[in-house]
C-alpha positions as CSV (number, residue, x, y, z in Angstrom):
1,X,176.7,-29.2,147.2
2,X,178.9,-32.3,148.4
3,X,182.2,-30.3,149.0
4,X,179.8,-27.6,151.0
5,X,178.5,-30.6,153.1
6,X,182.0,-32.0,153.7
7,X,182.9,-28.5,154.7
8,X,180.3,-28.2,157.3
9,X,181.2,-31.5,158.5
10,X,184.7,-30.8,159.1
11,X,184.0,-27.2,160.7
12,X,181.6,-28.9,163.2
13,X,184.5,-31.2,164.0
14,X,186.9,-28.6,164.4
15,X,185.5,-25.8,165.8
16,X,185.2,-27.2,169.6
17,X,188.8,-27.6,169.5
18,X,189.3,-23.9,168.9
19,X,189.7,-23.0,172.5
20,X,192.7,-21.3,173.9
21,X,195.2,-23.1,176.1
22,X,198.7,-23.6,177.2
23,X,201.2,-25.9,175.4
24,X,200.8,-29.6,176.6
25,X,197.2,-30.0,176.5
26,X,195.7,-33.1,176.4
27,X,195.2,-33.9,172.8
28,X,192.6,-36.2,171.3
29,X,194.4,-38.7,168.6
30,X,192.3,-37.7,165.9
31,X,193.2,-34.1,166.2
32,X,196.9,-35.0,166.8
33,X,197.1,-37.1,163.7
34,X,195.1,-34.2,161.8
35,X,197.7,-31.5,163.0
36,X,200.5,-33.6,162.0
37,X,199.6,-34.8,158.7
38,X,198.9,-31.1,158.2
39,X,202.7,-30.5,158.6
40,X,203.5,-33.2,156.3
41,X,201.5,-31.6,153.8
42,X,203.0,-28.3,154.4
43,X,206.6,-29.7,154.2
44,X,206.0,-31.8,150.9
45,X,204.4,-28.5,149.4
46,X,208.0,-26.6,150.4
47,X,210.0,-29.5,149.2
48,X,208.5,-29.7,145.8
49,X,208.8,-26.3,145.6
50,X,212.5,-26.1,146.5
51,X,213.5,-29.1,144.1
52,X,212.1,-27.0,141.4
53,X,213.4,-23.9,142.7
54,X,217.4,-24.6,142.1
55,X,216.6,-26.1,138.8
56,X,214.7,-22.8,137.6
57,X,217.2,-20.3,139.0
58,X,220.0,-22.0,136.8
59,X,217.9,-21.4,133.8
60,X,215.5,-18.2,134.3
61,X,216.4,-15.1,135.6
62,X,215.1,-14.5,139.2
63,X,211.2,-13.7,139.4
64,X,209.4,-13.5,143.2
65,X,206.3,-14.9,141.5
66,X,207.9,-17.6,139.5
67,X,206.0,-21.0,139.9
68,X,208.5,-22.6,142.3
69,X,208.2,-20.0,144.8
70,X,204.3,-19.9,144.7
71,X,204.4,-23.9,145.2
72,X,206.8,-23.3,148.1
73,X,204.8,-20.6,149.5
74,X,201.7,-22.8,149.7
75,X,203.5,-24.9,152.1
76,X,204.8,-22.0,153.9
77,X,201.0,-20.5,154.7
78,X,199.9,-24.0,156.0
79,X,203.1,-23.9,158.2
80,X,202.2,-20.8,159.5
81,X,198.4,-21.6,159.9
82,X,199.6,-24.6,162.2
83,X,201.9,-22.8,164.0
84,X,198.9,-20.3,165.1
85,X,196.8,-23.3,165.9
86,X,199.6,-24.7,168.3
87,X,200.4,-21.5,169.7
88,X,196.7,-20.6,170.4
89,X,195.4,-23.8,171.5
90,X,198.3,-25.6,173.1
91,X,197.3,-28.9,171.4
92,X,199.8,-31.3,169.9
93,X,203.2,-29.7,171.4
94,X,204.7,-29.3,174.9
95,X,206.7,-26.0,175.4
96,X,209.9,-26.9,173.9
97,X,208.5,-28.0,170.5
98,X,206.1,-24.9,170.3
99,X,209.2,-22.6,171.2
100,X,211.3,-24.5,168.3
101,X,208.0,-23.9,165.6
102,X,207.2,-20.5,166.6
103,X,211.0,-19.4,166.7
104,X,211.5,-21.4,163.4
105,X,208.2,-19.7,161.6
106,X,209.4,-16.1,163.0
107,X,213.0,-16.3,161.5
108,X,211.5,-17.8,158.4
109,X,209.1,-15.0,157.9
110,X,211.7,-12.6,158.8
111,X,214.0,-13.8,156.4
112,X,211.5,-13.5,153.5
113,X,211.3,-9.8,153.1
114,X,215.1,-9.6,153.8
115,X,215.9,-11.8,151.0
116,X,213.5,-9.8,148.6
117,X,215.2,-6.6,149.8
118,X,218.7,-8.2,149.0
119,X,218.0,-8.9,145.5
120,X,216.6,-5.7,144.9
121,X,219.7,-4.1,146.3
122,X,222.1,-6.4,145.0
123,X,220.4,-7.9,142.0
124,X,221.2,-11.7,141.3
125,X,222.2,-13.5,144.1
126,X,224.3,-16.2,142.5
127,X,224.7,-18.6,145.0
128,X,222.4,-20.4,147.7
129,X,225.0,-19.7,150.5
130,X,224.0,-16.0,151.0
131,X,223.3,-14.7,154.4
132,X,219.2,-14.1,153.6
133,X,219.1,-17.7,152.2
134,X,220.9,-19.2,155.3
135,X,218.1,-17.5,157.5
136,X,215.7,-19.4,155.5
137,X,217.0,-22.8,156.1
138,X,217.7,-21.9,159.9
139,X,214.4,-21.0,160.5
140,X,213.1,-24.2,158.8
141,X,215.5,-26.2,160.8
142,X,214.0,-25.0,163.7
143,X,210.4,-25.3,162.6
144,X,211.1,-28.8,161.7
145,X,213.0,-29.6,165.0
146,X,209.9,-28.6,166.8
147,X,207.2,-30.6,164.5
148,X,209.9,-33.7,164.9
149,X,209.5,-33.1,168.8
150,X,205.9,-32.5,169.0
151,X,205.4,-36.0,167.0
152,X,208.0,-38.1,169.0
153,X,206.5,-37.4,172.3
154,X,202.8,-37.2,171.4
155,X,202.3,-40.3,168.6
156,X,201.3,-43.4,170.3
157,X,203.9,-46.5,169.5
158,X,203.5,-48.3,166.6
159,X,204.3,-48.4,162.7
160,X,202.9,-45.0,161.9
161,X,204.8,-43.5,164.7
162,X,208.1,-44.7,163.1
163,X,207.4,-44.2,159.2
164,X,206.1,-40.6,160.1
165,X,209.3,-40.0,162.2
166,X,211.3,-41.1,159.5
167,X,209.7,-38.8,157.1
168,X,210.1,-35.6,159.2
169,X,213.8,-36.8,159.2
170,X,213.8,-36.9,155.6
171,X,212.6,-33.4,155.5
172,X,215.2,-32.3,158.0
173,X,217.9,-33.7,155.7
174,X,216.6,-31.9,152.8
175,X,216.7,-28.5,154.5
176,X,220.3,-29.2,155.6
177,X,221.3,-30.3,152.4
178,X,219.4,-27.9,150.1
179,X,222.3,-25.0,149.9
180,X,224.5,-28.0,148.0
181,X,222.4,-28.2,145.4
182,X,224.1,-25.1,144.2
183,X,227.2,-27.2,143.7
184,X,225.1,-30.0,142.3
185,X,223.7,-28.1,139.7
186,X,226.9,-25.8,139.0
187,X,228.9,-28.9,138.2
188,X,226.8,-30.0,135.6
189,X,226.4,-26.5,134.4
190,X,230.0,-25.8,133.7
191,X,230.3,-29.2,132.1
192,X,227.5,-28.3,129.9
193,X,229.4,-25.1,128.8
194,X,232.6,-27.2,128.4
195,X,230.6,-29.0,126.0
196,X,229.1,-26.5,124.1
197,X,225.9,-26.7,125.7
198,X,224.1,-23.9,127.9
199,X,221.3,-24.6,130.1
200,X,220.7,-21.1,131.1
201,X,218.6,-18.5,129.1
202,X,221.0,-16.0,127.5
203,X,219.2,-13.0,129.6
204,X,220.3,-14.9,132.6
205,X,224.0,-15.3,131.7
206,X,223.9,-11.6,130.4
207,X,222.8,-10.6,133.8
208,X,225.1,-12.6,135.8
209,X,228.2,-11.2,133.4
210,X,227.0,-7.7,133.7
211,X,226.7,-7.9,137.9
212,X,230.3,-9.4,137.6
213,X,231.7,-6.5,135.1
214,X,232.9,-9.3,132.5
215,X,231.8,-10.8,129.5
216,X,230.1,-14.0,129.2
217,X,233.2,-16.6,129.2
218,X,234.3,-19.7,131.4
219,X,235.5,-17.6,134.0
220,X,231.9,-15.8,134.3
221,X,230.2,-19.3,134.1
222,X,232.7,-20.4,136.9
223,X,231.9,-17.8,139.1
224,X,228.3,-18.3,138.5
225,X,227.8,-22.1,138.9
226,X,230.5,-22.6,141.6
227,X,230.9,-19.7,143.4
228,X,232.3,-21.3,146.6
229,X,235.4,-23.1,147.6
230,X,235.6,-26.9,146.6
231,X,236.1,-27.9,149.8
232,X,232.7,-26.8,150.8
233,X,230.7,-29.1,149.5
234,X,232.1,-32.4,150.9
235,X,232.8,-31.2,154.5
236,X,229.3,-29.8,155.0
237,X,227.7,-32.7,153.6
238,X,229.6,-35.0,156.1
239,X,229.5,-32.9,159.0
240,X,225.8,-31.4,158.5
241,X,224.2,-34.1,156.7
242,X,225.5,-37.0,158.6
243,X,224.4,-35.5,161.9
244,X,221.1,-35.4,160.7
245,X,221.5,-39.0,160.2
246,X,223.2,-39.7,163.4
247,X,220.1,-37.9,165.2
248,X,217.5,-40.0,163.0
249,X,219.2,-43.4,164.4
250,X,219.3,-42.2,167.9
251,X,215.7,-41.1,167.7
252,X,214.3,-43.9,165.7
253,X,216.2,-46.3,167.3
254,X,216.2,-49.1,164.8
255,X,219.2,-50.7,162.6
256,X,218.5,-49.1,158.9
257,X,217.0,-46.1,160.3
258,X,219.5,-43.6,159.2
259,X,220.0,-45.7,155.6
260,X,216.0,-45.3,155.0
261,X,216.3,-41.4,156.0
262,X,219.2,-40.8,153.5
263,X,217.4,-43.3,150.9
264,X,214.3,-41.7,151.3
265,X,215.5,-38.1,150.2
266,X,217.9,-39.5,147.6
267,X,215.1,-41.5,146.1
268,X,213.2,-38.2,145.8
269,X,215.6,-36.3,144.2
270,X,216.1,-39.7,141.8
271,X,212.6,-39.2,141.0
272,X,212.4,-35.4,140.5
273,X,215.7,-35.7,137.9
274,X,214.0,-37.0,135.1
275,X,210.7,-34.9,135.8
276,X,212.8,-32.0,135.5
277,X,215.5,-32.5,133.0
278,X,213.1,-34.2,130.6
279,X,210.7,-30.9,130.8
280,X,213.7,-28.9,129.8
281,X,215.1,-27.7,132.8
282,X,219.2,-28.2,133.8
283,X,219.8,-31.4,135.6
284,X,221.8,-31.9,138.7
285,X,224.4,-34.4,140.1
286,X,222.5,-36.5,143.0
287,X,223.8,-37.3,146.4
288,X,224.2,-40.9,146.5
289,X,226.7,-41.0,148.7
290,X,224.4,-40.2,151.5
291,X,222.9,-43.5,151.4
292,X,226.3,-45.4,151.6
293,X,227.2,-42.9,154.4
294,X,224.0,-43.7,156.2
295,X,224.6,-47.0,156.3
296,X,227.9,-46.8,157.7
297,X,226.4,-44.8,160.1
298,X,223.7,-47.6,160.9
299,X,226.9,-50.0,161.4
300,X,228.2,-48.1,163.7
301,X,225.3,-48.2,166.2
302,X,226.1,-52.0,166.6
303,X,228.7,-50.8,168.6
304,X,227.4,-50.0,172.5
305,X,230.0,-47.7,173.5
306,X,228.9,-44.0,173.0
307,X,232.2,-42.5,172.5
308,X,233.7,-45.4,170.5
309,X,230.8,-45.7,168.0
310,X,231.3,-42.0,167.4
311,X,234.9,-42.2,166.6
312,X,234.6,-45.4,164.6
313,X,231.6,-44.1,163.0
314,X,233.0,-40.5,162.1
315,X,236.1,-42.4,160.4
316,X,233.9,-44.8,158.6
317,X,231.3,-42.6,157.4
318,X,233.8,-40.1,156.2
319,X,235.9,-42.5,154.4
320,X,232.7,-44.0,152.6
321,X,231.1,-40.6,151.4
322,X,234.6,-39.4,150.2
323,X,235.1,-42.5,148.3
324,X,231.5,-42.5,147.1
325,X,231.8,-39.1,145.7
326,X,235.1,-40.0,144.2
327,X,233.2,-42.9,142.5
328,X,230.3,-40.9,141.4
329,X,232.7,-38.4,139.4
330,X,234.7,-41.4,137.8
331,X,231.6,-43.7,137.2
332,X,228.2,-41.9,137.3
333,X,229.1,-39.3,134.8
334,X,228.9,-41.5,131.5
335,X,225.8,-43.3,133.0
336,X,224.0,-39.9,133.3
337,X,226.0,-38.3,130.3
338,X,224.7,-41.0,128.1
339,X,221.1,-40.0,129.2
340,X,221.4,-36.6,128.2
341,X,223.8,-37.4,124.9
342,X,226.7,-35.8,126.6
343,X,229.2,-38.5,127.8
344,X,230.7,-37.4,131.2
345,X,228.5,-34.5,131.7
346,X,227.2,-35.6,135.2
347,X,228.8,-36.7,138.2
348,X,229.7,-34.9,141.5
349,X,231.1,-31.3,142.2
350,X,234.8,-31.0,143.0
351,X,236.2,-33.1,145.6
352,X,239.2,-31.8,147.5
353,X,240.3,-35.2,148.9
354,X,242.7,-33.4,152.0
355,X,239.5,-32.0,153.2
356,X,238.2,-35.5,154.5
357,X,240.1,-34.8,157.8
358,X,238.4,-31.6,158.8
359,X,234.9,-33.1,157.6
360,X,235.8,-36.4,159.8
361,X,236.9,-34.1,163.1
362,X,233.8,-32.0,162.5
363,X,231.4,-35.0,162.2
364,X,233.3,-36.6,165.3
365,X,232.6,-33.2,167.1
366,X,229.0,-33.3,166.2
367,X,228.7,-37.0,167.0
368,X,230.0,-36.8,170.4
369,X,227.6,-33.6,171.0
370,X,224.6,-35.6,170.1
371,X,225.5,-38.5,172.2
372,X,226.2,-36.4,175.5
373,X,223.0,-34.8,174.9
374,X,221.4,-38.2,174.8
375,X,223.1,-39.4,177.7
376,X,222.6,-36.2,179.8
377,X,219.0,-35.9,178.9
378,X,218.3,-39.5,178.1
379,X,216.7,-40.2,174.7
380,X,212.7,-38.6,175.1
381,X,210.3,-41.1,175.8
382,X,206.7,-40.8,174.1
383,X,204.0,-40.0,176.3
384,X,200.9,-42.4,176.3
385,X,198.4,-41.7,174.0
386,X,195.5,-39.8,175.7
387,X,191.8,-41.2,175.3
388,X,190.2,-40.1,172.3
389,X,187.1,-37.6,173.6
390,X,184.3,-36.2,171.3
391,X,185.0,-32.6,172.4
392,X,188.0,-30.5,173.2
393,X,188.9,-30.1,177.3
394,X,188.5,-26.1,178.0
């Protein structure tokens, strides 16, 4: 009875807002907060599902209805519902934010059946870097970018605005870094093989071996766990991951923003690590280097000249990221290995130090592009919060 009364009360509050209107309608603050806290919940479900998903696929044969997929689907369903609400009512978004959200949701929904078809045709997809998977990441990228713009433009100034914006940026970093988890899990799985331990179930290993046309041996395991070039992990992490932190620092506009966004993402991965490994799922290396590199991004913004800070920041952040990755390989392995009872098992994916030049140049190009866009268009300013009203404006 109590839940029914609560539902009726919520419906009575929401129904007056269900009127068609263009994007950019004056939005009451209570409605605005409900919409964007709904987005926080949607992304939380998606991140929980994705964090479990990679570990699951390094242990079990793929299943469309695997629990991580179902958990992720809850977040997707919420995201679709919110996209429909924004699109129909026009509340909570301007035209640019709405387009980004709609395009992102559309790309994601198209990618889902394409990925299912890919698995039906090609069998086990042994890399998170496949075209159908990349479509999922790109769709989510646009979706989160639209949500970030909508919140940034509509949220009233204050602590809540900053904290929620930081949370959305952390979700964006998680999405961008997600394909890198293949190497983070892969390096530990091949290390386990070398230590005469196997995380994956025999049916998964045999399926992968049959697909490759070879026996279950170390060569097969290497193809399964580390199917992409070694330089890809550090270059992508520096160019794509640190670019997100540059944007976070520009939008939030406070020293420490990039560091805290990186720490939020890495902190979540750190908490999820024992929850997964102590329940029998494979472990992963953790990207602690992102936090140190994020600190260098924050330090670079102490330089006032955009071009100079982009040059100095790219050099410093790239150097710190590569040094931290090298340290993880040398120092973090024994620490986590002791936890698993296998000395030196955990560490970092293979590091090609010569790729630092290309990573630094890529980050510099991305950083300069971000600075140029910010200077050309100006850093967007939040709109003044509209007065709260009891019912929707028709």
